[in-house]
Structures are given as structure tokens and as C-alpha cells.
N, C-alpha and C positions, 0 to 999 in steps of 0.2 A: 504493500500498499504507499502510494507515495505520499509525501509532507502535507501537502494541500488535500489529499483526503483524508490524513489522519485528522487534520485540522478540522476539515466539514462535519467530520464523526464527532469530535468533541463536540461541537456547538450542540447536533442533534440531541447528544447525551445531555449537558446541561439544560438544556431547554424540558426535559422529560420529567419533570416533577410531580405530576399531577397523577401519577400510577397507584393506585388504592394502597400496594406494600411501599410509598415511597419511604425510604433508609437516610436519613440526612449524612449518619456517618458516612455509609459508602460513597454518598453524594461526592459529599466535601474529598473523601480517598481518592475518588476519582479523577476530582480535578490536580489533583498533586501525582498522581501516575500518568497522566496525559501530559503535564508541564514537563516532567522530567523526559517525557520521551521525545516531545517534542521541540522542544527548545533546548537552547543550547546552555543548560544548567546543569549542578551536577547534584542541590538539593534543593526542595521547596516546600513551604508549611502552609498553612490557612493560618491565619490570624484573625479570630473572630471576636466582637464584643458585640452580639446582638443574639436574643434579648440580654437586655441590660447593659450597664457599664463598662464591665471589666472586660479586658482584655484576655481571650487565652485562645489554647490550640487544640481545638476538637481533631487534628489530623497532620499529619498523618500518622496511620496506626502501624506504618512499618519503618520508622526510621532509621537512618544512618547511623552508629554512633557518634560520629561527629554532631550530626543534626540534634541529636537529643539532649547532648551539652549546648548546644546554644538557643533550646528554644525558652529557658527561662528567661534568661536573660532579655530576650527578644521581646517577650510581654511587657518589657518596664522602659525597654528604649531602645532605640536602632531604626533602620527604614521601614520597619513594618510598623511600627508605633507611628511614626511621622507622615505614614502614606494615609494610616487610618486618619490621621488627626486633621489633616491637611487636605485630605481627599484628593491627591494628586500625586503623580509618579515621583518616587526618591530613590537616585542615582546616581549618590556622590561619587562614584570614583574608587578606585584603590582604597581597602580597608585601612591599611598604614596613617595615610589621610581623611579618616573620616571625623566628624566633630568630635568634639571633645567630651561632648554631652554622650557620648554613644562608648562611653570608658568601659563597661563590665561588658558591654555586648562585643565590642571590637576587639577587647583582649580574648575572648573565649573562644570568638569568631577565628581569629589568628592562631592562636593555639592548635586550632583543631584542623586546620589547615584550608581556610576558605581565605580567599583573597579581595574577592569582590560582591558585594552585597547591594541586592536595589530591592524596592517592591511596587507592587502595585494596589493601589484602592481596590476594596468590592463595594461596590456603588449603583445607588440607581437617580439620579439626578444629584440633588445635595443630600441625598441618605447617604450614609458611609455604615456599612456593614462592620468592615474588619479591611483586611488588605492580605495580598499573594506575598510570600517572602522568596524570594530567588537568591539561591549561594553561589559562587562559583568557584573552582580553584583552580583557574587556568591563570595564563597571564596578560588577560584581554579583558573588559568587562561582559556584561551582555550587550548583543546588538542591538541596535533601538528598533528594527525590524521584529525582532524576539519581545520585545518589552511592548511594543504594541499588541502583538501577539495576545500576551501575558494578561495585559491589560481588558483586549476583549471578553476573553475568557474569564476573567475576575469577575466584570460586567455581567457577564450573560449569567455567572455561576449566582450573584446577587439578585439577578429578575428571579429565575427560578426559585431561590430560595423565600422571596416576599410573595411570587405568586402562589405556593405549594402552601406558607403563611395564611395568605389571606382570602384564598378562593377554597380550600377544600379541608383544611388541617390546621387550624389554629391552634389547639392546646395542643395534639401530638406534635406536631414540628417543635412548638417549643419547650416541651417536655422531653424532646431526643436532643436540643440543643445543650438544655442545661443539663443534661446527663453525658453531653457528649466527653468532656474533661475524664469525667471518673470510667464512662468506657471504655476509653482508649487505655486505661493502666488493666482495666480485665481483660482487652481486646492481648494486650501484650503479654498477658500471664497463661491467655488459651494459648497464645502460638507458642510458645515454649513448650506448656506442655504436651500439645500436640504432635512438636518438631521429634519431643524424646519419644514421644509415644511409638510414630512411625518413622523414625531415622531421619528424618528430612531436615533441611536447611532453615532455618528461620524464615527466609522469604518463599520457599515452598509451601512451607504450613501454611504462612499468611493469606497465599496466591489459593489453596486447599480449602479455607475458610471461606475467603471470599466466592470461589467458584460454588462453594456447597450452598452459601446462602442466595446467591443469584438462583442457583437454578431450581430451589426448591422456594422460593419466595417468602425467606426467613430475611427476619433483621439479621445484620452483624452481629450486634449483641446478643442475640438469642442463639445464635450458634456458638460464643465465645463462653457465654454464660453455661450452657451443655456441657462444651468440653471442660468448662472447671468445676462442674457436679459430678462428670460422669467419665473424662478421662478423654472423650472419641467426640467425633462429627455425630451431630443428633442423625436419627431416622429419619426420611422425608414423610411432612404430611399427609395424609391419605388424599387422593381426589383432586390431585391439584399437578395441571396440565405443565410440563418442561415449557420453558422460556422461547423464543423463539431465536434462531444461531446467529449469533453477533457477528460482522465481519472484524470487528476489532478487540477480539477477545481476551489477547496476550498482548497486552501492553508489549 
């Protein structure tokens, strides 16, 4: 599949939030997966302040060791927070020349190998829901064209979340968003348990969890909770048709 086809498919996925079994955690995770696959980034994360005033990170559920170390400071300072607050793209250049106000974020990011950090807001008109943090380990900044695509993805995701919230599932979406931070911890534990049980890598275990959840119309957190309780993937619910095949199942 060409890059253009992948971009088109991603916009279709980000618009598909009105299904009955909409899973906001998987939706945001999918956004980070697509960004890593399509854009010239090493890692990416969603930083969300919706609903509520506090910035937190509901995705990714499969962070690299380096990304795991910068998520906490990224919630307090850095390009992700600035992009959210200003509702504009933040791309300051090499981290060695980052603003002094980013000291903790910059120190941790450089120590873990990142060289450039930028962010785009997740927004709809003047309403900012959060931001998409974009990290690189290369010797050059993120290309301007990739920043533009990232902004389009972030805007599409914001619209999708607001549509899911306002049109059909206000209470359900709010509940999922509020629970997302705790769910990420549960998913990390389940991923490790499944990897140990089936002799898989952590990436393979997480991929198996997501595939099982999507194939059987289950929330990712439901699958994770079952693994935590019983040690393995749940049995599929009865009388549920399989989903149609995806042209972009494997990122």
C-alpha cells in the first residue's frame, strides 16, 4: 500500500466513531500506530485534556522504553503542553536548543535518545482537546509536510471524538476517557502476562490483544481485564459476526 493510500485509509478510520462498539482507547492507540507508520517519527503519543482540565496520556498502550520515560514530564511541560494551550503547532528545533521552561522534559528526552520534539494540537475550531506529541531520534527535524499530515490527523481525531461524544454516547465516551489512564496500566499488565503465557514478545502480545478485541467486537480493556483475571484471551462472545477484512490490518 502506498503512503497516499495509507493516509486515506487513516482518515477513514478516524472518521469511523459512530459504531455501536466504539472503543476510545483503541481509537487513540490506532492514531499513534498510524503516525509511527506513515510519518518520519520515532515515537508519538496522544496527550489529552478532554473531558476535564488535566492533561494525561491515554495512548499509546504499547510505548517504547524511551517514550515511557518522557510521558510524565511531557504532561507538565514541553511541546505537547504548549501545543494544547496555544492550539498551534510547536516545532522549536533541536532539543539542545529547547526553551528553558522545558528543562525536565528536555533533559529526560535527550537522555533517552530523542533529538527533536514537536507537537500539533487536537482541535476543532477554537476548542483544543489535547495534542499529538511527535518525537525523532534522527539528525534532522520532522519535515514540514509530515507536520501538516500530523495536524490533519489530529484534527480528524478531535472531530471524531467530539462526534462520538455529542451524537450517540456522551456518558460512555466520557467514562472511557476518564478511565483511559488506569486502563493503560491494566493493558500493560495484561500484555506482559499474555507474552509470558504464550512466549511472545510484548509487541506480539499487544498485537494479539488488539486483533482479538477488534475481531470479536470487544473493548480492549475488556480483553485486558480477562487476561489479568484468567491468564489468557477471552472466548469470543456467541452469535457475533466477524468484522469485514481490513486492507490495513497490520501497521
